[in-house]
C-alpha positions in Angstrom: 1.6 -29.7 -10.7 2.4 -25.8 -11.7 4.6 -25.5 -15.2 7.7 -24.7 -12.9 7.0 -28.2 -10.8 9.8 -30.9 -11.6 9.3 -34.4 -10.8 12.2 -36.9 -10.1 12.4 -41.2 -9.2 15.0 -41.5 -6.1 16.6 -44.3 -4.3 16.3 -43.1 -0.8 16.7 -45.9 2.5 13.8 -47.1 4.2 12.3 -44.6 7.0 13.8 -46.7 9.6 17.0 -47.2 7.8 19.8 -45.1 10.5 20.8 -44.6 6.8 17.9 -42.2 6.3 18.5 -40.9 9.3 22.4 -40.0 9.9 22.2 -38.7 5.9 18.9 -36.3 7.0 21.7 -35.2 9.7 24.3 -34.9 7.8 22.6 -32.4 5.0 20.7 -30.9 7.8 17.2 -31.8 5.9 14.3 -34.3 6.2 13.5 -34.9 2.8 10.1 -36.6 4.0 8.3 -34.4 6.6 10.3 -30.9 5.0 11.7 -30.8 8.8 15.4 -29.0 9.6 18.1 -31.8 11.2 20.5 -30.5 13.4 23.7 -31.3 11.7 27.3 -32.3 13.0 28.8 -29.7 14.3 31.5 -28.8 12.3 32.0 -25.0 10.6 31.0 -24.5 7.4 28.5 -28.1 7.2 25.8 -25.7 6.1 27.4 -24.4 3.1 29.6 -27.9 2.0 25.8 -29.8 2.0 23.7 -26.6 0.5 22.9 -28.1 -2.9 22.8 -31.4 -1.6 20.3 -30.5 1.1 18.2 -29.0 -1.8 17.6 -32.4 -3.2 17.4 -34.3 -0.3 19.3 -37.5 0.5 19.0 -39.6 -2.5 20.6 -41.5 -5.2 18.9 -40.7 -9.0 17.2 -43.0 -11.0 15.2 -41.0 -13.4 16.6 -37.6 -12.9 14.5 -34.7 -12.6 11.9 -33.8 -15.2 9.3 -31.5 -15.6 5.9 -33.0 -17.1 4.9 -32.6 -20.9 2.1 -31.0 -22.3 -0.9 -33.1 -21.2 1.1 -35.2 -18.5 -0.7 -35.7 -15.2 0.9 -36.3 -11.8 -1.5 -38.9 -11.0 -0.2 -40.7 -14.8 3.4 -39.9 -13.2 2.2 -42.6 -10.2 0.5 -44.9 -11.9 3.0 -45.7 -14.0 5.7 -45.2 -11.1 3.8 -48.1 -9.6 3.7 -50.2 -12.3 7.9 -50.1 -13.0 7.8 -50.8 -9.1 5.1 -53.8 -9.4 7.5 -55.3 -12.3 11.1 -55.5 -10.2 12.1 -57.7 -7.4 13.9 -56.5 -4.1 17.2 -56.2 -4.1 20.6 -56.0 -1.8 22.3 -53.0 -2.2 26.5 -53.5 -2.0 27.7 -51.7 1.2 28.4 -48.1 0.4 31.8 -45.8 1.2 32.2 -42.2 1.6 34.2 -41.6 -2.5 35.5 -38.8 -4.2 33.1 -38.1 -7.2 34.9 -36.1 -9.6 35.8 -33.3 -6.8 32.4 -34.1 -5.0 31.6 -36.4 -1.7 29.0 -39.4 -2.2 28.1 -42.6 -1.3 29.2 -45.0 -4.0 28.5 -48.8 -3.8 31.6 -51.0 -3.4 30.9 -53.4 -5.4 29.0 -53.8 -8.6 25.3 -54.0 -8.7 23.5 -55.3 -12.0 19.8 -54.7 -10.4 21.0 -51.4 -9.1 21.9 -50.3 -13.1 18.9 -52.6 -14.8 16.1 -50.7 -12.0 17.8 -47.0 -13.3 18.1 -48.0 -17.3 14.2 -49.1 -16.5 13.3 -45.8 -14.9 14.5 -44.1 -17.5 13.2 -45.2 -20.0 9.8 -46.0 -18.3 9.0 -42.4 -17.2 10.6 -40.9 -20.3 6.8 -40.2 -22.1 6.1 -37.9 -19.3 9.2 -35.8 -19.8 9.0 -32.1 -21.2 11.7 -31.2 -23.4 14.9 -29.4 -21.8 15.2 -25.6 -23.0 18.3 -24.1 -24.3 18.9 -22.2 -21.1 18.9 -26.0 -19.5 21.2 -27.8 -22.1 23.7 -25.2 -22.0 24.2 -25.0 -18.7 24.3 -29.3 -18.7 26.5 -28.7 -21.6 29.5 -26.3 -19.6 30.8 -28.9 -17.3 32.2 -30.1 -20.5 30.4 -33.6 -21.3 31.6 -36.5 -23.5 30.8 -37.7 -26.7 28.1 -40.3 -24.8 26.6 -37.7 -22.9 25.8 -35.5 -24.8 23.9 -38.4 -26.9 22.3 -39.1 -23.8 21.9 -34.9 -23.0 19.5 -35.3 -27.1 18.0 -38.4 -26.3 17.2 -38.6 -22.4 17.8 -35.0 -21.5 20.2 -35.4 -19.0 23.7 -36.7 -19.9 24.1 -39.0 -17.1 22.4 -41.8 -18.0 22.1 -45.6 -19.3 25.8 -46.3 -19.9 26.9 -43.2 -17.8 25.1 -43.4 -15.0 26.6 -44.3 -11.6 24.7 -44.4 -8.5 26.4 -41.8 -6.0 24.5 -40.6 -2.4 25.6 -36.8 -2.7 26.8 -35.0 0.4 29.0 -32.3 -0.5 29.5 -29.7 -2.6 32.8 -29.6 -5.1 35.4 -29.1 -3.3 39.3 -28.6 -3.5 41.6 -31.2 -2.6 42.8 -30.0 1.1 39.6 -29.5 2.2 38.0 -32.6 0.3 40.1 -35.0 2.3 39.0 -33.0 5.8 35.4 -33.4 5.0 35.6 -37.1 3.5 37.4 -37.9 6.8 34.1 -36.2 8.4 31.6 -38.2 6.2 33.2 -41.8 7.1 33.2 -41.2 10.4 29.4 -39.9 10.2 28.0 -42.4 8.3 29.9 -45.6 9.2 27.5 -46.9 11.9 25.1 -47.4 9.4 27.3 -48.4 6.4 28.6 -51.4 8.5 25.9 -53.9 6.4 24.7 -54.3 3.1 20.8 -53.0 2.6 17.8 -54.2 0.9 16.6 -52.0 -1.7 13.1 -52.4 -1.8 11.2 -49.6 -3.0 11.7 -46.2 -4.8 10.4 -42.9 -4.1 9.0 -40.1 -6.1 10.3 -36.6 -5.7 8.6 -33.0 -6.2 9.9 -29.8 -6.6 7.6 -27.2 -6.4 9.3 -24.9 -8.3 12.6 -23.4 -9.1 15.1 -23.4 -6.0 12.0 -25.1 -3.7 13.6 -28.0 -2.3 12.8 -31.5 -3.0 10.2 -33.5 -0.5 9.5 -37.2 -1.1 6.0 -37.8 -2.5 5.3 -41.7 -2.8 7.3 -44.2 -1.4 6.5 -47.1 -4.1 7.3 -50.7 -3.3 9.3 -53.4 -5.3 6.6 -56.0 -5.9 8.2 -58.4 -8.7 
């Protein structure tokens, strides 16, 4: 991987899950193939989903990171595989479209301790491969206005929303003002409703890569949970 590349560990629906197809359609890109996907015929949807489209339809477990000096892609794959080998598949509660601090995302409708445990383990397990963030990145994170707990996480783990400050979310919009937010929440809820009507099994995690700053994230490896 080149110096500007990043890697992340995400939850994504199984490729044969209707939610995977609904997410790719809503965002306008299939993160596994990189192909563009026709979006619903709503004026402005390309702009509303532009940031989320770059990252692909996912929920973050280990946030995007540049690799530390001496760390190799094969080492990350081996470590992530070992992590997945020790975790048993589990049920994900039913999801819903929710307002998350002004942007829209799919959230679980009930607590899911195995999900939190997976995210916590992913952050710590893969951290030896993480290069520390530069000052520019730290400054950008802090412009959002971090709590004391989030600042602590940023300093230790390179990202403010991990462990106690982490929450599951699959982003489907940019930050929106209230009137537009309600409109797009209704549209997203209708779009995702057929695929959100049942619980689903978390049976794998996925390594994503970003070749350079501003490049789209692509699914590089699916890793089955085998614990």
